C-alpha positions in Angstrom: -16.4 8.6 5.4 -14.1 8.6 2.6 -10.8 9.0 4.6 -12.3 6.3 7.3 -12.2 4.1 4.6 -9.0 4.7 3.5 -7.8 4.6 7.2 -9.4 0.7 7.0 -7.8 -0.1 4.1 -4.4 1.2 5.6 -5.1 -1.4 8.5 -5.6 -4.4 6.1 -2.6 -3.7 4.0 -0.4 -3.5 7.4 -1.7 -6.7 8.2 -2.5 -8.5 4.6 -0.4 -7.0 1.8 3.4 -8.1 1.9 6.5 -6.0 2.7 8.4 -4.8 0.0 10.2 -2.2 1.5 13.7 -4.3 2.1 13.7 -5.2 -1.9 15.1 -3.1 -4.9 11.9 -1.1 -5.9 13.8 -1.4 -9.7 13.7 -5.3 -9.8 10.3 -5.5 -8.4 7.9 -7.6 -10.6 5.0 -6.0 -12.3 2.4 -7.3 -9.4 4.8 -6.3 -6.2 4.9 -2.9 -8.0 1.2 -2.8 -8.5 0.9 -3.6 -4.5 3.5 -0.8 -3.7 1.3 1.6 -6.0 -1.5 0.9 -4.0 -0.3 0.5 -0.6 0.8 4.0 -2.0 -2.5 4.9 -2.7 -4.1 4.0 0.0 -1.4 5.7 2.6 -1.9 8.9 1.0 -5.1 9.5 0.7 -5.8 8.0 4.7 -3.2 10.8 5.5 -5.0 13.3 3.6 
């Protein structure tokens, strides 16, 4: 159940949230850092 929820969130992240991979991670704003952290958290839990 939990893994399916994270897989769904990962798909939503892919389509709804902006991609920040091309930017320098040291110069991101706090909101951009939050988006990166959320995407990372969802991805790691979806892969477990």
